[in-house]
N, C-alpha and C positions, 0 to 999 in steps of 0.2 A: 504493500500499500504506500510505501515511501519512495516514490520514483524520483528522477532527476529533477523534474519540475518542483516537486516538493522541497528537494534539498535546496534548490535555487531561491525559493521563497524564504527558507530558514536562514540562508546566508544574508538575504536583504534584511530580514528582521533583525538579525544579530548586528549588522552594521548600524541600523537606525537606532537600535536600543542602546548603543554605546553613549548616546547623548542623554538618555533619560532613564529607561527602564532598568538597564544593567546597573546603573548607579543606585536605584531604588533597591534592586535585588542585593547589591553589595551591603548596603546599609543594613538590610535585614539579615544578611549572612555574617555580619561582624558582631562580636561581642567583646566588650572591653574588660580586661583583667588588670587589677592593681598589681603591678609587678615591676621588674626592672625593664621598662620599655623605652619608648623614644619620646613620649609626650608627657610633660610634667602635669601632675594632678593636684597634689597638695602636700602638707607636712603632717607628721605625727611624732610624738615624743620618742626619743630613743630609749630603747630597753637593752640591757645586756645581751650580747650575742648578735645584735645587728651588725651588718656590714659597715665598717667605718668609713668606706669610700662613699656610702650614701648619705653621710652627715652633711648638713648645710653649714659650712664653716662660716659663711657671712653672717648668718643669724647668730652663731655662737660669739662671733666677734662683737656684734652690736648689742646683744641682749644677755649673752652668758648662758643660753639655753641650748641643749643638745637636741636638735631636731633632725629627723630623717626625711629625706625627700621621697616622695612616692610618685610612681610613673604609671601610665596606663599603656597596655599593650593590646592591640586589636588581633583578635583570634578568628580566623576564617571558620565558618560553621558550615556543615553540609546541608544541602536542601533535599528533604525527602519527599518524593512524590507519591501520594496514595491514589491509585487508580481503581475505580469501582468496576468490577468485573460480575456484578450480580446479573441475573437474567433480565431484570427490567431495563438494563442499559441497551439491550438488543432490540431497540424499538426506534421508529422514525425513519425518515428520509432526508438526509443521510441519518444512519442510526446513531444513536448517542454514543455507542461504544467506540465507533471508528473516530467520531468527532473528539472524544475524550482522549483518545490515543494521540491524534494529531496535535491537540493542546499540550499534552504531556511532553511529546517530542520536541515541540517548538520551545517551550520554557526550558527544558533540560539542555538543549542545544545552546541557548543563550548563556546558561551558567557554565556549561563545559567550555564554551568559546572563551570565557574569562578565566579559564583554569580553576573553576570552582569544583567542589565534590558534589556528586549527584547519586542518589539511590531511588529505586522504584519499588513500591510495595503494591502487588496486585491483590485486592481483597474482595470479599463478599460478606458472608457470615462469619469469615475468619481470614487469616492470611493465606492466600493460595500460592503465591510465588513472590520471590524477592530478586530484584537485580542489585547486587551489592554495590556500596559506595565505590565510585570511581572518579578520577580526575583527568581532565584534558579532553580536548576537542577529538582526539583520535579515537576516542571510545564511543562516539555517537552512532557508528554503524552497529556496533554490538548491542547498544541500547535499543535501537530501532528493530533489530532482529528479535530481541527479546519482547518488544511490544507486539510485533507481528505475530509471534506464536501464541500470544494470549487469546483466550476466548471467554465468553460469558458462561463459565462452567459453574459458578457459584449460585446458590439460591438467593435468599433475601439478604439485604444489607443489614450488618450488625456492627455499626461503628464502635460501640462500647467493647465488644468482644475483640475487635481488631486492635484497639488502642491497648487493651490489657496485654494481649499477646505481643505486641510490638514493644511495650515497655519491659517485658520479661527478657527481651533479647539483649545482646551486647551492641547497643546503638549509641551514637553520639547526638546529642541534642542539637536542634537547628530548626529552621523554618520547615513546616509541613504543609505542602500544597495538596489539597484534597480536591480531586476531580471526580465529581459524582452527580447523580440526580437527587441524592440524599432522601430517597424513598425508603427510610428506616422505620420499620413497624414500631420499634421501641422509642423512636425519636432520636435525632441526631445529636442533641445537646450533651448527653452522657459521655459519648465517645470524644467529643470536641473537648469537654471538660478534662477528661483524663489526659489527652495530649497536652493541654495547657498546663496541667499540674506536673507533667514531665518536662516542662520548659521547651516544648515544641510549639513554636508560634505558628498557629494554623493560618493559611490562606485559603479561602473557600472559592471554588468555582463550580457553580451549580449549573448543570446543562439540562435542558428539556426540549422536547419537540413541540412545535406550534400546535399540533393537534392535542397534546396534552393539556396546554393552557386553554385551548378553545376548541373542544371537539365538536364536530359536525355530525352528530348522531341524533336521530328522532325515530321513535318507533319501539317495537318490541325486540329485545336482544338478550342472548345469553353471554354474560361477560365472563371472561376466563382470566384468572390471575396468572400472569406470566411466571411468577416466581414459585407459587405454592400449587398451582393447578386448580385451585378451587373455582367453582363456577356460581353464578348468581344470575337468576332470571329477573329482568327489570324492564320497565317501560320508561323510556327516556322522553320526557317532555321539556317544553321551553322553560317552565319553572324549575325543573330539576337541573337543567343546564346552567341557569342563573345561579343556583345554590352552589353547584360544583365550581363554577369560575370563582365565586366568592371565597370558597374554601381553598382553592388552588392559589389564588393571589394571597390569601392569609398565610399560607404555608411558605411562599416566597418572602413575604414580609417578616415572617418569624426568623428566617435565616439572616436577613439583613439587619434586623434588630439585635439579634445575638451577636453577630460580628461587630456591630457598631458599639454595643455595650462593652465588649471585651477588647476593642481596638484591633480587630483582625481585618485584614483585606478581604473583600468580598466582590465577586463578579458573577452575576446571573445572566445567562445567555440562552438563546434558542440556536438550535443546530443549523438553522437556515442561514446564519451569519458565517461566512467564510472564516475559518481559523485564523488566518493572517490578519483579516480586518479586526477580529476580536483582540489579538495580541496588540495591535496598534492602538486600539481603543484603551486597552489597559496601560499601555505606555502613557498615553495622554493624561489618564487619571493619575498616574504615578508622578507626574512632572512636579507637583508642589513639594514632594518629598526631596 
């Protein structure tokens, strides 16, 4: 699915992102540690055992106090991509799963082009597969082959179970980009909270098909749940469609509100928007950072 035309688009996005979006990603990927670094932070009182080379002799000469200089050091953090492989993702034209894989590949390419570390977690009701953390643009082909091999083999989405399983692994904290429809029967908040408590700063990308937001169905239908196989006989009327649209919009608003309350990045998109246009839109939103 990742042909030469797709790679050309990625290279263009990478070049454009160096002015805006890449800088935003870098800011999210860097954590400051108080250590012997290159940028002065503040002072603290000397305690026996401190390195005498870190003493501020100017302060001692002026005030007779032994004070130690503290510095900040920037540490690059890996970017973890969480890709939803539940069966509900195999819906739409183009289907949500292919669209989510394109978004994941594009953002990973931007990070790898800047020599950042990237890993991918394929999940549904648990972790299905993992592409281990890797650094450097030369690994983009291997990552794309990994994405191409994936399929919607999982059942229902369970973000809480995924976050618990991920936290038990030997992982490095860093930004967590979640690409999903977030159709989690138990609710998405629990899993997001677990990631947040593990110091993985989530960035949400919710994808859905236009027909999910505004279905054009009227009459008698047997509805089949894509993930559980359960069926339901129903008559779809105009009033039912209005209630459905209200509930769907409320669901999207709940994602926005949760992310806003916790200072998480959030993008909600329909699959009819080309992936490269979506990334460009995300860059424009990222500019104020």
